[in-house]
C-alpha positions, 0 to 999 in steps of 0.5 A: 455476500458470501454464503457460509457453504461457499466460505467453507469450500473456498476459504478467503478465495470465496469472494473471488469465486462467488461474487466476482466470477459469478456477478451479473455485469448487465447495467440496469437503470440509473448507474453510479460508480464508486472509485475507491483507494485506501485513504491514507490521509495527508496528515497523521490520523490515528483512526486510519492507522489503527483501523488498517493495522487492526484489519491486517491482524484480524485478517491474518490471524485464526479466529481463536487466536485473535482475542489473545493477540488483539488485546488492549492492556493499556497505553502503548508508548514509543521513544522517537529517538529509539523506535525500533528498540528490541531491548529495554532501555531508559527513554528520554521521552515517550509518545502515544498513538494519538501524538501526546507525550504526557498523560491526561494530567500533563505528566510526561510519560517518562515520569510515569510508572511504565513497563517495558514489553518485548517484541511480539515476534522476537525472531523478526528482526523488524519487530520491536518492543514498546513501553506500556503505561496502565495508570489510566486504564486501556488505550482504546485500541489493541496494543499492536495497533497502538504500537504501529501508530505511535511509531508512525506519529512519533518517528515517521511524521514528526522526524522523517517527513519534513512537512509532516505530510505524506503525498498519498492523498494529494496524488490520488485525488488528482487521479480521481479528479482527472479520470472523473472529468474524462468519464463525465464527458463520456457518461454525463448521466452517471454519478461518480463518488470517491471512497476509501476501501479501508473504511467501511463507513466510507463505503457505506456512505458512498453507497447510500449517496448513490442509492439516494440518487436512484442508482440501480446499478453500482460499480465498484472500482479500486483505483489504487491497487493494480492487482486485486488481492483477497486481502483488500478486495476479494475477501474484504471490500467486495463482500462488505459492499455486497452484504450492505447493498443486499439487492438494493441495486446490482453490484458490478465489480470492475476488474483490476486496472492492471489489466490495462496496458496503459500502466505497462506503458507508463512504467516503460516511459518512466524507465526510458526517461531515466535511461536518458539521464545516464551515461551511454553504455553504462551497465544497469539492472532494472528491479521491478518491485512489488509490495509482497504478501505473506499469505500461503495463497492469495488470488493476487498470485493467480491474476498478477500475470495479467498486469506483470506480463505486459509490464515486463514486455513493455520494459524488455522492449525499452531495454532491447534498444539499450546499448549497454549491458542490462538485466531485469528482475522482479522483487518483493519489498516485504515478506521475502526476507529470511524470516518470512521466506526461509526457503528463499522462494521469493527475491527480496528487493534488498537481495536484488540490490545486493546482487547489483552490488556484487555483480558490479552494475553501474546502476540499479534502477528501481521501478515500483509497480504497485503504487501510484502515490508515495506513502509511508511504506515506500518512503520509510518502512520499505526503504529502511529494509531494502536501502540499508545495503548502501553506505550513504543510506540512513534510516534516520535521515529525513526523506525530502520530497516537497514537489509532489507533481514530480516523481520522487527520485532517490539515489544511494551508493555502494562501491561502483553501484548507484541505486536509483529509486525512480518513484511512482507514476505521478505528475506527468505520468499520472495520465497513464494511470488515469487512462487505465482507470477510464479504460477499465470502466469503459469495459463496463460501461461501453455497452450501455 
């Protein structure tokens, strides 16, 4: 729980400054551990995307702007054949955020009275418009959340994912199962439970379960984010947990797993395995890509070096033994383009690929550093922003990825440059993530 004076003093960094930094890390009595990830479901679920997008806008907007922006005007509709439209057109079919093409009476939305609404951010080239149907009242969520959800359902899941599933849940469930199996052997008297940090009710249920077992110490560990941020942990999840527990147990927040060297070793090993497939002495540029964020200040920027420096060192060690020409760079997939970063203070991943093409590198190898499972961002949304510089990339082409126990590899070409997306640390590389989580929790549990 953050006191209002601390909130006034520290702003969105209050959770980091007053809860995380000041926490009592002494174990008291029976201990329980919450291992949390974002909770992106395998199948489309409107409640997840609506809830997450609401958090994005609620967190980003000033409190006095929220009521004006987070408005529910009706049922938002998207044409899956033209989901990124920025100007009005005649749609062939329209889908809503819950996956229906018809209204309650079974009448196709395209045959109903609808109204076109322009992009909310007209200067942002990636924003798009939508159609609005008001014949049945409100849509049950802000228009902005419905808009994204309808696009995700109608275009992503129904058109771009051949099996209409996304791997995140499966790949993170394996991480959870493997690390808890290891930890239970070390600490048989400790209770472990999984939760989804984007869902308050999931956090509450996990907390109640541990309290019902008599846990006097509850340890929280996010295992899907290598670097904690104000947006996801310090200003949201951690204060939420602290407020809910309210002294009923001692809350200990285990530090970000990116502090553990195993993750750097895993990324370096993934690079080594990709390099072994390339021709000897081919020129390469290695791109270490981050998600990116739009905030002027976030604790993530203050603490990311604890993860990124070891990653860069491990990757440079691999490249030092590479016989050909090489370069290394970091990039952001999001919020580093000309709209979000007009002063060009960050390197956009698309720019990194453009540089590789301009400098005539044989290969541009991208290693995603902030994801441990493939998701709608890595497979679709970020992809369409950064791969459009390649001649053979088509954002409407389905992403074929069926063996989720192997990293997703994608290749694209332009001129003499071949791009290789090396995928997340899944399958045989999962052990690096598991060992990092175990090591992180051992820092808290080791002194029992």
